[in-house]
C-alpha positions as CSV (number, residue, x, y, z in Angstrom):
1,M,33.0,96.9,42.3
2,L,29.6,98.2,43.2
3,L,28.3,96.4,40.1
4,E,29.5,92.7,41.0
5,A,28.2,93.2,44.3
6,A,24.8,93.8,43.1
7,A,24.7,91.2,40.8
8,P,24.1,88.4,43.0
9,L,21.6,90.7,44.9
10,H,19.7,91.7,41.7
11,L,19.6,88.0,40.3
12,S,18.2,86.5,44.3
13,V,15.3,89.9,43.5
14,L,14.5,87.8,40.0
15,N,14.3,84.7,41.3
16,P,13.0,84.6,44.9
17,L,13.6,80.5,44.9
18,S,16.6,79.9,44.1
19,H,17.3,79.3,47.6
20,L,15.3,76.3,47.8
21,S,16.7,72.8,47.1
22,D,14.8,70.8,44.4
23,D,12.9,68.6,47.1
24,E,12.0,71.7,48.6
25,L,10.7,73.5,45.5
26,V,8.3,70.6,44.8
27,A,7.0,70.4,48.7
28,E,6.1,74.4,48.1
29,H,4.9,74.0,44.8
30,S,2.7,71.0,46.1
31,R,1.3,73.1,49.3
32,Q,0.9,76.2,47.2
33,A,-0.7,74.3,43.7
34,V,-1.8,77.9,42.6
35,N,1.3,79.4,42.3
36,N,3.1,79.0,38.9
37,H,6.7,80.5,40.2
38,F,7.3,77.3,41.6
39,L,6.8,75.0,38.4
40,G,8.3,78.0,36.3
41,E,11.4,77.1,38.4
42,M,11.3,73.3,38.6
43,V,11.1,74.0,34.7
44,R,14.2,76.3,34.5
45,R,15.7,73.8,36.6
46,H,15.1,71.4,34.7
47,K,15.9,72.3,31.7
48,K,19.6,73.5,33.0
49,G,20.2,69.9,34.1
50,S,19.3,68.3,30.5
51,A,21.4,70.8,29.0
52,D,24.3,69.9,31.3
53,L,23.5,66.0,30.9
54,G,23.7,66.7,26.6
55,N,26.9,68.6,27.3
56,R,28.3,65.7,29.5
57,I,27.4,63.2,26.7
58,W,28.2,64.7,23.8
59,W,31.5,62.4,24.0
60,L,29.6,59.4,23.7
61,N,27.4,60.6,20.8
62,L,30.5,61.5,19.3
63,W,32.2,57.7,19.8
64,L,28.7,55.8,18.6
65,L,28.5,57.7,15.6
66,V,31.9,56.7,14.8
67,F,31.2,52.8,16.0
68,T,28.3,53.5,14.1
69,V,30.0,54.4,10.5
70,A,32.9,51.6,11.5
71,M,30.2,49.2,11.4
72,F,28.7,50.4,8.0
73,L,32.2,50.2,6.4
74,L,33.2,46.5,7.5
75,T,30.0,45.5,6.6
76,G,30.3,46.6,2.9
77,V,34.0,45.3,3.3
78,L,32.3,42.1,3.8
79,V,29.6,42.0,1.2
80,W,32.3,43.7,-1.8
81,T,34.5,40.8,-0.7
82,A,31.6,38.1,-0.4
83,F,30.0,39.2,-4.1
84,R,33.9,39.4,-5.5
85,E,34.4,35.6,-4.1
86,V,31.0,34.7,-5.5
87,R,31.9,36.3,-9.0
88,S,35.5,34.3,-8.7
89,E,33.8,31.2,-8.4
90,R,31.7,31.7,-11.3
91,G,34.6,32.6,-13.5
92,Q,36.3,29.5,-12.4
93,A,33.5,27.5,-12.8
94,A,32.9,28.6,-16.6
95,G,36.5,28.1,-17.3
96,G,37.3,25.6,-15.3
97,A,39.3,22.3,-15.7
98,W,39.4,20.5,-18.7
99,V,39.5,16.7,-19.4
100,M,41.0,15.0,-22.8
101,W,39.1,12.0,-22.6
102,Q,39.8,8.6,-24.9
103,E,37.3,6.4,-26.8
104,I,38.1,3.2,-28.5
105,H,35.7,1.2,-30.5
106,L,36.3,-2.8,-29.7
107,S,34.4,-5.4,-30.7
108,T,32.7,-5.8,-27.7
109,G,31.7,-2.3,-27.6
110,S,33.8,1.1,-26.7
111,E,35.5,2.2,-23.5
112,L,36.3,5.8,-22.4
113,G,39.3,6.7,-20.1
114,V,40.8,9.4,-19.0
115,V,44.3,10.9,-20.9
116,T,45.1,13.7,-18.8
117,G,43.6,17.2,-16.9
118,H,44.1,20.4,-18.4
119,P,43.0,24.0,-15.9
120,T,41.8,25.7,-19.4
121,S,40.0,24.8,-22.5
122,A,43.3,26.4,-24.5
123,E,45.8,24.0,-22.8
124,C,43.5,21.1,-23.5
125,E,43.1,21.8,-27.1
126,R,47.3,22.3,-27.3
127,A,47.9,19.0,-25.7
128,L,45.4,17.1,-27.9
129,T,47.4,19.1,-31.0
130,N,50.5,17.5,-29.3
131,F,49.1,13.9,-29.1
132,A,47.7,13.9,-32.4
133,S,51.4,14.6,-33.6
134,R,53.1,12.5,-31.7
135,L,50.1,9.6,-32.7
136,R,50.7,10.6,-36.5
137,Q,55.1,10.1,-36.0
138,N,53.7,6.5,-34.6
139,G,52.1,5.7,-38.0
140,N,48.9,6.4,-36.9
141,S,46.4,8.5,-38.9
142,F,44.6,10.7,-36.5
143,E,42.9,13.7,-38.1
144,L,41.6,16.7,-36.2
145,M,37.8,16.8,-36.6
146,E,37.4,20.0,-34.1
147,P,39.6,22.0,-32.4
148,R,38.5,19.8,-29.4
149,L,38.1,15.9,-31.0
150,L,40.7,13.8,-33.0
151,S,39.3,10.8,-34.6
152,S,40.4,7.5,-36.4
153,G,38.6,4.9,-37.3
154,S,38.9,3.0,-34.3
155,S,38.8,5.8,-31.8
156,K,38.5,9.5,-31.0
157,I,40.1,11.6,-28.5
158,M,38.2,14.9,-27.3
159,C,38.5,17.5,-24.7
160,L,35.6,17.9,-22.7
161,P,34.6,20.6,-19.6
162,D,35.3,18.6,-15.9
163,T,31.6,18.9,-15.3
164,I,30.8,16.7,-18.4
165,D,31.3,12.8,-18.0
166,P,30.8,11.2,-21.2
167,R,30.3,8.0,-19.8
168,G,26.8,9.2,-18.7
169,P,25.0,9.6,-15.3
170,K,26.7,7.5,-12.2
171,G,24.0,4.9,-10.8
172,K,23.9,4.0,-7.4
């Protein structure tokens, strides 16, 4: 009990400037520039105030960290999605639609026309084989020259990617 009462007295003896407000401390230091006790007390109070402020904004720093990590993860997801979309579009372009064309040779020249369209090369080739079977049943003599080309004396039927137009470039 005696020690408890003596503790505040002991602290005031060690720090005789603790009774001054911050403004009074600065004013006293200005009047007595040679006395470093005032400056030491100002630094001590500043350090204590800074520590208190740091403790108060700890939650703000934590939320800032959480927000930064969340933004990083969302950006990663967006980049991953964009790359996946580009890769998917390339895959579709590489294995895109296929068109079955028929070229008929006439005395006036040759004419090209679209017979059918298909989502894959394999489906176009299958349709070409079926088409050749039907033509043979009707008495036409078509030969399967290549997997994607039927030919007879006066016409050809072929499967080409939708990016190729055998009629040539379109003019203006």
